[in-house]
MARTI-219685 format. One record per residue (C-alpha): residue number from 1; residue in three letters; x, y, z. Coordinates in Angstrom, 2 decimals. Example, Ala and Ser with C-alpha at 12.3 -4.5 7.8 and 13.67 -1.06 7.14 Angstrom:
REM residues 2
+-----+-----+---------+---------+---------+
:   k :   r :    east :   north :      up :
+-----+-----+---------+---------+---------+
:   1 : ALA :   12.30 :   -4.50 :    7.80 :
:   2 : SER :   13.67 :   -1.06 :    7.14 :
+-----+-----+---------+---------+---------+
***
This chain:
REM residues 302
+-----+-----+---------+---------+---------+
:   k :   r :    east :   north :      up :
+-----+-----+---------+---------+---------+
:   1 : MET :   10.91 :    9.29 :   38.36 :
:   2 : LYS :   11.34 :    7.67 :   35.02 :
:   3 : THR :    9.58 :    4.36 :   34.50 :
:   4 : GLU :   12.08 :    1.23 :   33.47 :
:   5 : LEU :    9.96 :   -0.61 :   30.99 :
:   6 : THR :   11.26 :   -4.16 :   30.83 :
:   7 : GLU :    8.11 :   -5.99 :   29.01 :
:   8 : LEU :    4.77 :   -5.17 :   27.78 :
:   9 : PRO :    2.39 :   -8.10 :   29.47 :
:  10 : LEU :    0.69 :   -9.73 :   26.58 :
:  11 : ASP :   -2.57 :   -9.86 :   28.29 :
:  12 : GLN :   -2.57 :   -6.08 :   29.02 :
:  13 : VAL :   -1.66 :   -5.38 :   25.45 :
:  14 : ARG :   -4.30 :   -7.81 :   24.02 :
:  15 : THR :   -6.89 :   -5.83 :   26.54 :
:  16 : LEU :   -5.99 :   -2.52 :   25.20 :
:  17 : LEU :   -6.36 :   -3.75 :   21.63 :
:  18 : ALA :   -9.89 :   -5.07 :   22.66 :
:  19 : VAL :  -11.27 :   -1.77 :   24.08 :
:  20 : VAL :   -9.91 :    0.01 :   20.82 :
:  21 : ASP :  -11.67 :   -2.32 :   18.77 :
:  22 : GLU :  -14.92 :   -2.72 :   20.70 :
:  23 : GLY :  -15.03 :    0.95 :   21.59 :
:  24 : THR :  -15.92 :    0.61 :   25.45 :
:  25 : PHE :  -14.49 :   -1.07 :   28.50 :
:  26 : ASP :  -17.66 :   -3.03 :   28.76 :
:  27 : ALA :  -17.76 :   -4.37 :   25.19 :
:  28 : ALA :  -14.16 :   -5.35 :   25.59 :
:  29 : ALA :  -15.02 :   -7.24 :   28.67 :
:  30 : ALA :  -17.76 :   -9.22 :   26.76 :
:  31 : ALA :  -15.46 :   -9.76 :   24.03 :
:  32 : LEU :  -12.55 :  -10.98 :   26.38 :
:  33 : HIS :  -15.04 :  -13.11 :   28.56 :
:  34 : VAL :  -13.57 :  -11.08 :   31.88 :
:  35 : THR :  -15.24 :   -8.46 :   33.73 :
:  36 : PRO :  -15.32 :   -4.90 :   32.98 :
:  37 : SER :  -13.34 :   -4.14 :   36.52 :
:  38 : ALA :  -10.49 :   -6.48 :   35.01 :
:  39 : VAL :  -10.53 :   -4.63 :   31.67 :
:  40 : SER :   -9.93 :   -1.65 :   33.46 :
:  41 : GLN :   -7.46 :   -2.88 :   35.84 :
:  42 : ARG :   -5.43 :   -4.30 :   32.91 :
:  43 : VAL :   -5.36 :   -1.13 :   31.01 :
:  44 : LYS :   -4.43 :    1.04 :   34.02 :
:  45 : ALA :   -1.41 :   -1.40 :   34.76 :
:  46 : LEU :   -0.16 :   -0.96 :   31.14 :
:  47 : GLU :   -0.34 :    2.83 :   31.23 :
:  48 : GLN :    1.25 :    2.88 :   34.69 :
:  49 : ARG :    4.12 :    0.44 :   33.11 :
:  50 : THR :    4.69 :    2.58 :   29.75 :
:  51 : GLY :    4.29 :    5.98 :   32.02 :
:  52 : ARG :    1.76 :    7.13 :   29.23 :
:  53 : VAL :   -1.78 :    7.81 :   28.74 :
:  54 : LEU :   -3.13 :    5.21 :   26.16 :
:  55 : LEU :   -6.55 :    6.03 :   25.78 :
:  56 : VAL :   -9.07 :    9.00 :   25.56 :
:  57 : ARG :  -11.80 :    7.96 :   27.83 :
:  58 : THR :  -14.42 :    8.88 :   25.18 :
:  59 : LYS :  -17.37 :    6.79 :   23.74 :
:  60 : PRO :  -15.97 :    5.33 :   21.75 :
:  61 : VAL :  -12.50 :    5.21 :   23.22 :
:  62 : ARG :   -9.80 :    6.58 :   21.23 :
:  63 : PRO :   -6.16 :    5.44 :   21.53 :
:  64 : THR :   -3.61 :    8.45 :   22.24 :
:  65 : GLU :   -0.56 :    9.09 :   20.16 :
:  66 : SER :    1.33 :    6.45 :   22.54 :
:  67 : GLY :   -1.60 :    4.32 :   22.56 :
:  68 : THR :   -1.72 :    4.14 :   18.90 :
:  69 : VAL :    1.77 :    2.40 :   19.06 :
:  70 : VAL :    1.03 :   -0.11 :   21.81 :
:  71 : VAL :   -2.19 :   -0.99 :   19.37 :
:  72 : ARG :   -0.24 :   -1.26 :   16.11 :
:  73 : PHE :    2.34 :   -3.90 :   18.35 :
:  74 : ALA :   -0.85 :   -5.61 :   19.42 :
:  75 : ARG :   -2.24 :   -6.31 :   15.91 :
:  76 : GLN :    1.35 :   -7.37 :   14.63 :
:  77 : LEU :    1.43 :   -9.44 :   17.59 :
:  78 : ALA :   -1.85 :  -11.29 :   16.57 :
:  79 : ARG :   -0.63 :  -11.60 :   13.20 :
:  80 : LEU :    2.14 :  -13.68 :   14.40 :
:  81 : GLU :    0.45 :  -15.66 :   16.63 :
:  82 : ARG :   -2.06 :  -16.51 :   13.87 :
:  83 : ASP :    0.67 :  -17.24 :   11.34 :
:  84 : VAL :    2.53 :  -19.71 :   13.92 :
:  85 : ARG :   -0.74 :  -21.31 :   14.73 :
:  86 : ALA :   -1.12 :  -21.95 :   10.95 :
:  87 : GLU :    2.15 :  -23.32 :   10.39 :
:  88 : LEU :    1.64 :  -25.80 :   13.55 :
:  89 : GLY :   -1.36 :  -27.03 :   12.31 :
:  90 : MET :   -3.27 :  -25.40 :   15.46 :
:  91 : ASN :   -5.77 :  -23.34 :   13.32 :
:  92 : ASP :   -9.74 :  -24.18 :   14.00 :
:  93 : ALA :  -10.86 :  -26.30 :   10.74 :
:  94 : GLY :  -12.11 :  -24.04 :    8.41 :
:  95 : ASP :  -10.44 :  -20.84 :   10.06 :
:  96 : ALA :   -9.18 :  -18.37 :    7.37 :
:  97 : THR :   -6.25 :  -15.73 :    7.74 :
:  98 : ARG :   -7.32 :  -12.17 :    7.52 :
:  99 : VAL :   -5.57 :   -9.82 :    6.01 :
: 100 : SER :   -6.09 :   -5.81 :    6.30 :
: 101 : VAL :   -5.22 :   -3.61 :    3.41 :
: 102 : ALA :   -5.95 :   -0.01 :    2.84 :
: 103 : VAL :   -6.11 :    1.11 :   -1.01 :
: 104 : ASN :   -7.31 :    3.91 :   -2.78 :
: 105 : ALA :  -10.43 :    4.18 :   -4.78 :
: 106 : ASP :   -8.97 :    4.16 :   -8.45 :
: 107 : SER :   -6.76 :    1.37 :   -7.67 :
: 108 : LEU :   -9.49 :   -0.64 :   -6.49 :
: 109 : ALA :  -11.58 :   -0.14 :   -9.41 :
: 110 : THR :   -8.78 :   -0.72 :  -12.08 :
: 111 : TRP :   -6.16 :   -2.99 :  -11.16 :
: 112 : PHE :   -5.90 :   -4.05 :   -7.38 :
: 113 : LEU :   -8.57 :   -6.77 :   -7.41 :
: 114 : ALA :   -6.97 :   -8.71 :  -10.28 :
: 115 : ALA :   -3.72 :   -8.83 :   -7.78 :
: 116 : LEU :   -5.71 :  -10.59 :   -5.22 :
: 117 : THR :   -6.88 :  -13.13 :   -7.46 :
: 118 : ARG :   -3.13 :  -14.15 :   -7.79 :
: 119 : VAL :   -3.46 :  -15.42 :   -4.33 :
: 120 : PRO :   -3.65 :  -19.08 :   -4.15 :
: 121 : GLU :   -7.01 :  -20.12 :   -2.77 :
: 122 : GLU :   -5.58 :  -22.85 :   -0.92 :
: 123 : LEU :   -3.87 :  -20.45 :    1.53 :
: 124 : ARG :   -7.34 :  -19.59 :    2.80 :
: 125 : LEU :   -6.86 :  -16.02 :    3.09 :
: 126 : CYS :   -9.69 :  -13.62 :    3.90 :
: 127 : PHE :   -9.26 :   -9.97 :    2.57 :
: 128 : GLU :  -10.37 :   -6.97 :    4.53 :
: 129 : LEU :  -10.10 :   -3.81 :    2.37 :
: 130 : ARG :  -10.35 :   -0.36 :    3.41 :
: 131 : ARG :  -10.87 :    2.22 :    1.10 :
: 132 : GLU :   -8.98 :    5.63 :    1.57 :
: 133 : ASP :   -7.41 :    8.25 :   -0.59 :
: 134 : GLU :   -3.80 :    7.41 :   -1.50 :
: 135 : SER :   -2.63 :   10.35 :    0.46 :
: 136 : ARG :   -4.29 :    9.08 :    3.58 :
: 137 : THR :   -3.81 :    5.46 :    3.50 :
: 138 : ALA :   -0.60 :    5.58 :    5.49 :
: 139 : THR :   -2.77 :    7.11 :    8.39 :
: 140 : LEU :   -4.42 :    3.62 :    8.62 :
: 141 : LEU :   -0.84 :    1.90 :    8.68 :
: 142 : ARG :    0.29 :    4.50 :   11.33 :
: 143 : GLU :   -2.76 :    3.60 :   13.53 :
: 144 : GLY :   -2.42 :   -0.19 :   13.15 :
: 145 : LEU :   -5.71 :   -0.51 :   11.51 :
: 146 : VAL :   -4.36 :   -2.30 :    8.61 :
: 147 : MET :   -1.31 :   -4.57 :    7.74 :
: 148 : ALA :   -0.49 :   -2.70 :    4.09 :
: 149 : ALA :   -1.36 :   -0.06 :    2.26 :
: 150 : VAL :   -1.27 :    1.39 :   -1.44 :
: 151 : THR :   -0.22 :    4.75 :   -0.73 :
: 152 : SER :    1.12 :    7.87 :   -2.33 :
: 153 : SER :    3.99 :    8.58 :    0.24 :
: 154 : PRO :    7.50 :    7.28 :   -0.08 :
: 155 : ASP :    8.28 :    7.84 :    3.69 :
: 156 : PRO :    7.82 :    4.47 :    5.49 :
: 157 : VAL :    5.77 :    4.53 :    8.43 :
: 158 : ALA :    7.51 :    3.55 :   11.57 :
: 159 : GLY :    7.89 :   -0.10 :   11.45 :
: 160 : CYS :    6.99 :   -0.56 :    7.95 :
: 161 : SER :    8.89 :   -1.17 :    4.65 :
: 162 : VAL :    8.00 :    0.62 :    1.32 :
: 163 : ARG :    8.53 :   -0.29 :   -2.12 :
: 164 : PRO :    7.37 :    1.35 :   -5.23 :
: 165 : LEU :    4.48 :    0.01 :   -7.44 :
: 166 : GLY :    4.71 :    2.69 :  -10.36 :
: 167 : ARG :    2.83 :    5.50 :  -11.48 :
: 168 : MET :   -0.86 :    5.70 :  -12.21 :
: 169 : ARG :   -1.81 :    8.05 :  -15.19 :
: 170 : TYR :   -4.96 :   10.37 :  -15.29 :
: 171 : LEU :   -6.26 :   12.33 :  -18.55 :
: 172 : ALA :   -8.33 :   15.19 :  -18.57 :
: 173 : THR :  -11.42 :   14.00 :  -20.30 :
: 174 : ALA :  -15.06 :   15.09 :  -20.89 :
: 175 : ASN :  -17.89 :   14.22 :  -23.13 :
: 176 : PRO :  -18.20 :   15.29 :  -26.65 :
: 177 : GLU :  -21.44 :   17.55 :  -26.19 :
: 178 : PHE :  -19.83 :   19.03 :  -22.94 :
: 179 : THR :  -16.45 :   19.95 :  -24.62 :
: 180 : GLU :  -18.33 :   21.53 :  -27.49 :
: 181 : ARG :  -20.67 :   23.32 :  -25.23 :
: 182 : HIS :  -18.03 :   24.49 :  -22.31 :
: 183 : LEU :  -14.79 :   24.04 :  -24.11 :
: 184 : GLY :  -14.59 :   25.90 :  -27.07 :
: 185 : GLY :  -11.61 :   28.22 :  -27.95 :
: 186 : SER :   -8.42 :   28.38 :  -25.77 :
: 187 : LEU :   -8.67 :   25.39 :  -23.29 :
: 188 : ARG :   -6.61 :   27.30 :  -20.96 :
: 189 : ASP :   -9.10 :   30.06 :  -20.44 :
: 190 : ALA :  -12.30 :   28.07 :  -20.77 :
: 191 : LEU :  -11.22 :   25.18 :  -18.34 :
: 192 : PRO :  -11.46 :   27.02 :  -15.12 :
: 193 : ARG :  -14.84 :   28.23 :  -16.15 :
: 194 : ALA :  -16.37 :   24.68 :  -16.94 :
: 195 : PRO :  -18.27 :   22.76 :  -14.40 :
: 196 : VAL :  -15.68 :   19.96 :  -12.94 :
: 197 : VAL :  -16.04 :   16.83 :  -11.29 :
: 198 : THR :  -14.07 :   15.86 :   -8.13 :
: 199 : PHE :  -14.02 :   12.78 :   -5.90 :
: 200 : ASP :  -14.06 :   14.84 :   -2.82 :
: 201 : ARG :  -12.85 :   18.14 :   -1.24 :
: 202 : SER :   -9.09 :   16.70 :   -0.91 :
: 203 : ASP :   -8.92 :   15.77 :   -4.54 :
: 204 : ASP :   -6.25 :   18.05 :   -6.40 :
: 205 : LEU :   -5.79 :   16.20 :   -9.64 :
: 206 : GLN :   -8.12 :   18.62 :  -11.59 :
: 207 : ASP :   -6.69 :   21.72 :   -9.63 :
: 208 : ALA :   -3.01 :   20.22 :  -10.48 :
: 209 : LEU :   -4.11 :   20.26 :  -14.19 :
: 210 : LEU :   -5.10 :   23.78 :  -13.90 :
: 211 : ARG :   -1.93 :   25.15 :  -12.35 :
: 212 : ARG :   -0.04 :   23.29 :  -14.83 :
: 213 : LEU :   -1.63 :   25.11 :  -17.62 :
: 214 : HIS :   -1.50 :   28.32 :  -15.61 :
: 215 : ARG :    2.20 :   27.89 :  -14.96 :
: 216 : GLY :    1.79 :   27.33 :  -11.30 :
: 217 : ARG :   -1.12 :   29.90 :  -10.70 :
: 218 : THR :   -3.83 :   28.62 :   -8.41 :
: 219 : VAL :   -7.03 :   28.79 :  -10.60 :
: 220 : ALA :  -10.15 :   26.84 :   -9.34 :
: 221 : SER :  -13.38 :   26.04 :  -11.08 :
: 222 : ALA :  -16.16 :   27.56 :   -9.65 :
: 223 : VAL :  -18.82 :   24.67 :  -10.25 :
: 224 : ARG :  -17.58 :   21.78 :   -8.51 :
: 225 : HIS :  -19.52 :   18.39 :   -8.21 :
: 226 : HIS :  -18.01 :   15.97 :   -5.71 :
: 227 : VAL :  -18.57 :   12.34 :   -6.61 :
: 228 : PRO :  -17.00 :   10.03 :   -3.95 :
: 229 : THR :  -16.79 :    6.65 :   -5.80 :
: 230 : SER :  -14.35 :    5.86 :   -8.86 :
: 231 : GLU :  -17.19 :    4.08 :  -10.74 :
: 232 : GLY :  -19.54 :    7.12 :  -10.04 :
: 233 : PHE :  -16.83 :    9.68 :  -11.23 :
: 234 : LEU :  -16.55 :    8.06 :  -14.36 :
: 235 : SER :  -20.30 :    7.94 :  -14.96 :
: 236 : ALA :  -20.47 :   11.66 :  -13.88 :
: 237 : VAL :  -17.84 :   12.66 :  -16.46 :
: 238 : THR :  -19.31 :   10.53 :  -19.34 :
: 239 : ALA :  -22.82 :   11.79 :  -18.87 :
: 240 : GLY :  -21.46 :   15.52 :  -19.15 :
: 241 : LEU :  -21.88 :   16.34 :  -15.52 :
: 242 : GLY :  -18.37 :   18.26 :  -15.78 :
: 243 : TRP :  -14.59 :   17.47 :  -17.24 :
: 244 : GLY :  -12.50 :   15.49 :  -14.83 :
: 245 : MET :   -9.08 :   13.54 :  -14.39 :
: 246 : ILE :   -9.95 :    9.76 :  -15.21 :
: 247 : PRO :   -7.52 :    6.90 :  -14.59 :
: 248 : GLU :   -6.01 :    5.88 :  -18.14 :
: 249 : ALA :   -7.26 :    2.30 :  -17.68 :
: 250 : GLN :  -10.69 :    3.62 :  -17.41 :
: 251 : ALA :  -10.51 :    6.36 :  -19.93 :
: 252 : GLU :   -8.99 :    4.61 :  -22.89 :
: 253 : PRO :  -11.72 :    2.31 :  -23.89 :
: 254 : LEU :  -14.11 :    5.38 :  -23.61 :
: 255 : LEU :  -12.02 :    7.56 :  -25.82 :
: 256 : ARG :  -11.78 :    4.79 :  -28.61 :
: 257 : ALA :  -15.51 :    4.70 :  -28.61 :
: 258 : GLY :  -15.83 :    8.27 :  -29.03 :
: 259 : ARG :  -17.75 :    8.48 :  -25.75 :
: 260 : LEU :  -14.91 :   10.83 :  -24.18 :
: 261 : VAL :  -12.69 :   13.25 :  -25.49 :
: 262 : GLN :   -9.07 :   14.08 :  -24.35 :
: 263 : LEU :   -8.58 :   17.74 :  -23.44 :
: 264 : ALA :   -5.02 :   18.24 :  -22.80 :
: 265 : PRO :   -3.09 :   14.99 :  -24.49 :
: 266 : GLU :    0.17 :   16.76 :  -23.64 :
: 267 : HIS :   -0.62 :   17.23 :  -19.89 :
: 268 : PRO :   -1.53 :   13.91 :  -18.09 :
: 269 : VAL :   -1.09 :   13.85 :  -14.49 :
: 270 : ASP :    0.93 :   11.02 :  -12.86 :
: 271 : VAL :    0.50 :   10.07 :   -9.34 :
: 272 : PRO :    3.24 :    7.77 :   -8.11 :
: 273 : LEU :    2.16 :    4.80 :   -5.95 :
: 274 : TYR :    3.84 :    3.03 :   -3.05 :
: 275 : TRP :    3.25 :   -0.18 :   -1.12 :
: 276 : GLN :    3.92 :   -0.13 :    2.44 :
: 277 : GLN :    3.69 :   -3.13 :    4.92 :
: 278 : TRP :    4.38 :   -4.08 :    8.21 :
: 279 : LYS :    7.93 :   -5.36 :    8.79 :
: 280 : LEU :    6.56 :   -8.87 :    9.82 :
: 281 : ASP :    7.86 :  -12.24 :    8.82 :
: 282 : SER :    4.46 :  -13.25 :    7.67 :
: 283 : PRO :    3.82 :  -15.81 :    4.92 :
: 284 : ALA :    0.30 :  -14.53 :    4.33 :
: 285 : LEU :    1.87 :  -10.74 :    4.07 :
: 286 : ALA :    4.38 :  -11.78 :    1.94 :
: 287 : THR :    2.32 :  -13.76 :   -0.75 :
: 288 : VAL :    0.03 :  -10.90 :   -0.87 :
: 289 : THR :    2.51 :   -8.50 :   -1.52 :
: 290 : GLU :    4.22 :  -10.47 :   -4.26 :
: 291 : ALA :    0.91 :  -10.72 :   -5.98 :
: 292 : VAL :    0.33 :   -7.03 :   -5.54 :
: 293 : THR :    3.93 :   -5.94 :   -6.87 :
: 294 : ALA :    3.58 :   -8.33 :   -9.66 :
: 295 : ARG :    0.29 :   -7.33 :  -10.93 :
: 296 : ALA :    1.21 :   -3.29 :  -10.47 :
: 297 : ALA :    3.91 :   -4.15 :  -12.70 :
: 298 : GLN :    1.86 :   -4.78 :  -15.50 :
: 299 : ALA :   -0.97 :   -2.16 :  -14.82 :
: 300 : LEU :    0.88 :    0.81 :  -13.93 :
: 301 : ARG :    3.78 :    2.86 :  -15.51 :
: 302 : ALA :    7.04 :    2.36 :  -14.63 :
+-----+-----+---------+---------+---------+
***
């Protein structure tokens, strides 16, 4: 029998969000100041109303695919409620408006924080940044964990809008001593044999350059150092641990100072970035979006 869905009771939706955020039914009950039995009953009632299992009862609990949709709705609802309370002057004294954003490490280290300084302080926004690879930030949007994201995907997540920010350019670099020691002769032949620095196991930028130099053929360096911070990555390449793809904004001062050498000037690697956000009429989110897009227009390539 097909369940007719007429509405989602707000107390049940908020309870589901609390269970996901707190991790257990007992913790959600404490946060909501109700009994664990009441929390369990509300979640079960919501599952009956939607006709779907919304939670995987593990520790901590995990939302199912259907549960993720409801959790995202719950976060958007909470955002709208806070905006309405702020416009009506009903917020508690000193209460700041929280804005959660997923952003990749290189943007965080180069241009993104300067964008947030453009947001007027009188708006009293509290930023909650989650660092994630640009190819995976959209997942946090999909799961309802953030309101907006800097992502490499032009395909909008359900319930989100997308706009291009620009291209972040990466330059192949190494320090002069490393270049002399490992990269003499043909760069095409020497680069795969030289130690390389990567951000993590999913970082494909260095391999992308090698594929370009070898006309699409997959060639991987045998010695790979994983350094999972933007600042640490830059320090590792500058210190001579290996060669790597450095954001243009970080590389240029070191290239001018002679501390780095550009290895393949004719082969930069550009990563297109996009801003995805919830489709909400939220003044706070609109202000952040305006600041981010304005700064990106200055810092990124068109």
